[in-house]
N, CA and C of each residue as an Amber inpcrd file, in Angstrom:
protein
   243
 108.3840000-230.7960000  90.6250000 108.1940000-229.6620000  89.7580000
 108.4650000-230.1180000  88.3200000 107.5620000-229.7770000  87.4170000
 107.7130000-230.2000000  86.0240000 108.7640000-229.3440000  85.3250000
 109.2320000-229.8270000  84.1970000 110.2250000-229.1030000  83.4060000
 109.6820000-227.7300000  82.9880000 108.4110000-227.6980000  82.5890000
 107.7970000-226.4330000  82.1760000 107.7270000-225.4560000  83.3510000
 107.3190000-225.9610000  84.5140000 107.2630000-225.1070000  85.7110000
 108.6420000-224.5480000  86.0430000 109.6580000-225.4030000  85.9140000
 111.0230000-224.9750000  86.1990000 111.4760000-223.8910000  85.2140000
 111.1410000-224.0760000  83.9490000 111.5130000-223.0870000  82.9310000
 110.8150000-221.7520000  83.2050000 109.5370000-221.8040000  83.5240000
 108.7930000-220.5740000  83.8130000 109.3530000-219.8720000  85.0470000
 109.7000000-220.6370000  86.0480000 110.2810000-220.0680000  87.2690000
 111.6190000-219.4120000  86.9610000 112.4370000-220.0780000  86.1700000
 113.7370000-219.5310000  85.7820000 113.5590000-218.2350000  85.0050000
 112.6010000-218.2070000  84.0950000 112.3230000-216.9930000  83.3270000
 111.9080000-215.8470000  84.2540000 111.0180000-216.1240000  85.1840000
 110.5600000-215.0770000  86.1200000 111.7160000-214.5320000  86.9470000
 112.5860000-215.4050000  87.4000000 113.7320000-214.9860000  88.2110000
 114.6650000-214.0980000  87.3900000 114.9630000-214.5150000  86.1530000
 115.8580000-213.7360000  85.3080000 115.2480000-212.3830000  84.9660000
 113.9720000-212.3650000  84.6280000 113.2910000-211.1010000  84.3200000
 113.3580000-210.1610000  85.5200000 113.0720000-210.6830000  86.6940000
 113.0980000-209.8480000  87.9090000 114.5010000-209.3230000  88.1820000
 115.5170000-210.1540000  87.9980000 116.8920000-209.7420000  88.2620000
 117.3350000-208.6480000  87.2920000 117.0320000-208.8300000  86.0150000
 117.4050000-207.8070000  85.0370000 116.6890000-206.4920000  85.3020000
 115.4150000-206.5780000  85.6370000 114.6380000-205.3740000  85.9270000
 115.2180000-204.6460000  87.1520000 115.5280000-205.4180000  88.1740000
 116.1120000-204.8480000  89.3950000 117.4440000-204.1650000  89.0990000
 118.3020000-204.8300000  88.3390000 119.6000000-204.2490000  88.0080000
 119.4590000-202.9940000  87.1510000 118.6050000-203.0620000  86.1410000
 118.4300000-201.9120000  85.2510000 117.8860000-200.7040000  86.0050000
 116.9300000-200.9260000  86.8630000 116.3720000-199.8190000  87.6520000
 117.4230000-199.2320000  88.5960000 118.2140000-200.0870000  89.1960000
 119.2700000-199.6180000  90.1030000 120.3040000-198.7950000  89.3400000
 120.6400000-199.2390000  88.1450000 121.6040000-198.5170000  87.3180000
 121.0580000-197.1410000  86.9510000 119.7910000-197.0960000  86.5630000
 119.1840000-195.8160000  86.1940000 119.1890000-194.8390000  87.3650000
 118.9040000-195.3380000  88.5570000 118.8640000-194.4720000  89.7330000
 120.2540000-194.0230000  90.1540000 121.2290000-194.9180000  90.0330000
 122.5530000-194.6300000  90.5780000 123.4430000-193.8290000  89.6500000
 123.2730000-194.0000000  88.3450000 124.1810000-193.3590000  87.4010000
 125.5910000-193.9160000  87.5150000 125.6970000-195.1810000  87.8950000
 127.0020000-195.8190000  88.0930000 127.8030000-195.8590000  86.7930000
 129.1360000-195.8470000  86.9090000 129.9920000-195.9300000  85.7250000
 129.7670000-197.2440000  84.9630000 130.0410000-197.2090000  83.6810000
 129.8270000-198.3680000  82.8130000 130.5270000-199.6210000  83.3270000
 131.7290000-199.4910000  83.8490000 132.4900000-200.6530000  84.3210000
 131.7680000-201.3450000  85.4800000 131.2120000-200.5520000  86.3670000
 130.4880000-201.1060000  87.5250000 129.2210000-201.8070000  87.0520000
 128.5190000-201.1730000  86.1410000 127.2860000-201.7390000  85.6160000
 127.5760000-203.0440000  84.8900000 128.6400000-203.0700000  84.0990000
 129.0070000-204.2830000  83.3600000 129.2620000-205.4400000  84.3190000
 129.9240000-205.1610000  85.4310000 130.1690000-206.2200000  86.4150000
 128.8670000-206.7260000  87.0220000 127.9420000-205.8150000  87.2800000
 126.6500000-206.2280000  87.8380000 125.8640000-207.0810000  86.8430000
 125.8820000-206.6700000  85.5900000 125.1450000-207.4280000  84.5780000
 125.8260000-208.7420000  84.2220000 127.1150000-208.8370000  84.4930000
 127.8450000-210.0690000  84.1980000 127.2350000-211.2550000  84.9430000
 126.8330000-211.0460000  86.1790000 126.2450000-212.1510000  86.9420000
 124.9340000-212.6180000  86.3110000 124.1290000-211.6790000  85.8220000
 122.8820000-212.0550000  85.1540000 123.1670000-212.7550000  83.8300000
 124.1900000-212.3020000  83.1200000 124.5620000-212.9260000  81.8570000
 125.0490000-214.3580000  82.0760000 125.8870000-214.5460000  83.0760000
 126.3930000-215.8820000  83.3960000 125.2550000-216.7910000  83.8570000
 124.3630000-216.2660000  84.6600000 123.2090000-217.0520000  85.1080000
 122.3520000-217.4810000  83.9190000 122.2140000-216.5780000  82.9530000
 121.4540000-216.9200000  81.7530000 122.1240000-218.0500000  80.9900000
 123.4170000-217.9390000  80.7870000 124.1480000-218.9920000  80.0680000
 124.0560000-220.3280000  80.7960000 124.1700000-220.2930000  82.1100000
 124.0620000-221.5280000  82.8850000 122.6680000-222.1430000  82.7780000
 121.6520000-221.3050000  82.8370000 120.2760000-221.8000000  82.7280000
 120.0450000-222.4520000  81.3720000 120.5920000-221.8660000  80.3160000
 120.4610000-222.4510000  78.9800000 121.2340000-223.7670000  78.9200000
 122.4480000-223.7780000  79.4420000 123.2750000-224.9950000  79.4200000
 122.6230000-226.1420000  80.1900000 121.9000000-225.8120000  81.2480000
 121.2420000-226.8320000  82.0690000 119.8300000-227.1590000  81.5780000
 119.4780000-226.5880000  80.4230000 118.1410000-226.7900000  79.8420000
 117.0200000-226.3300000  80.7640000 117.2990000-225.3280000  81.5700000
 116.2660000-224.7210000  82.4060000 115.5600000-223.6080000  81.6520000
 116.1880000-223.1780000  80.5580000 115.7030000-222.0460000  79.7790000
 116.1930000-222.2510000  78.3550000 115.3420000-221.9950000  77.3790000
 115.7860000-222.1140000  75.9880000 116.5910000-220.8830000  75.6000000
 117.4580000-221.0480000  74.6290000 118.2450000-219.9150000  74.1460000
 117.3240000-218.8290000  73.5880000 116.2440000-219.2430000  72.9400000
 115.2910000-218.2870000  72.3920000 114.6220000-217.4760000  73.5030000
 114.2200000-218.1490000  74.5660000 113.5910000-217.4560000  75.6950000
 114.5830000-216.5000000  76.3440000 115.8240000-216.9300000  76.4800000
 116.8520000-216.0710000  77.0750000 117.0550000-214.8140000  76.2330000
 117.1550000-214.9930000  74.9160000 117.3210000-213.8310000  74.0310000
 116.1300000-212.8880000  74.1230000 114.9470000-213.4420000  74.1840000
 113.7450000-212.6110000  74.2800000 113.7220000-211.8190000  75.5900000
 114.1160000-212.4560000  76.6810000 114.1440000-211.7810000  77.9840000
 115.1180000-210.6070000  77.9440000 116.3170000-210.8220000  77.4240000
 117.3080000-209.7510000  77.3440000 116.8490000-208.6610000  76.3740000
 116.2410000-209.0570000  75.2550000 115.7400000-208.0830000  74.2800000
 114.6600000-207.1980000  74.9090000 113.7320000-207.8310000  75.6320000
 112.6740000-207.0750000  76.3120000 113.2590000-206.1190000  77.3530000
 114.2480000-206.5970000  78.0970000 114.8870000-205.7320000  79.1010000
 115.5620000-204.5430000  78.4240000 116.1910000-204.7890000  77.2720000
 116.8690000-203.7040000  76.5520000 115.8780000-202.6960000  75.9920000
 114.6770000-203.1590000  75.6320000 113.6540000-202.2290000  75.1530000
 113.1910000-201.3060000  76.2850000 113.0340000-201.8690000  77.4820000
 112.5960000-201.0690000  78.6240000 113.7260000-200.2080000  79.1810000
 114.9490000-200.7340000  79.0970000 116.1260000-200.0790000  79.6840000
 117.2670000-200.1610000  78.6710000 117.3770000-199.1990000  77.7670000
 118.3570000-199.2650000  76.6730000 119.8130000-199.4720000  77.1110000
 120.1610000-199.0850000  78.3140000 121.5520000-199.2540000  78.7550000
 121.9160000-200.7220000  78.9620000 120.9440000-201.6100000  79.0030000
 121.2040000-203.0380000  79.2250000 121.8350000-203.6980000  78.0030000
 121.3590000-203.4040000  76.8200000 121.7910000-204.1200000  75.6180000
 123.2820000-204.0600000  75.3530000 123.8970000-202.8810000  75.2500000
 125.3350000-202.8910000  74.9610000 126.1450000-203.5350000  76.0880000
 125.6570000-203.4240000  77.3050000 126.4020000-203.9780000  78.4390000
 126.2390000-205.4810000  78.5510000 125.1770000-206.0290000  78.0140000
 125.0130000-207.4870000  78.0170000 126.1740000-208.1210000  77.2530000
 126.5020000-207.5550000  76.1230000 127.5790000-208.1180000  75.3020000
 128.9520000-207.8230000  75.8910000 129.0620000-206.7510000  76.6410000
 130.3290000-206.4370000  77.3060000 130.5730000-207.3770000  78.4630000
 129.4780000-207.8330000  79.1010000 129.6010000-208.7310000  80.2400000
 129.9780000-210.0930000  79.7560000
């Protein structure tokens, strides 16, 4: 698998995970603390992917920004996580 293929795969996985979490949060109405813990795993995965050069920091920021546009509750909780 090429580096580009790996980066694209990592991006798709992160996008899907954030979308899944945001939709679940919207449906559940879970308390902020619970949501922050759920998003923490996605945040840590993002940092690890950037550290391992599987994803650029710019791509990671864009993915989170896009998720926050679709699901506003994601943005403040990303920084809390």
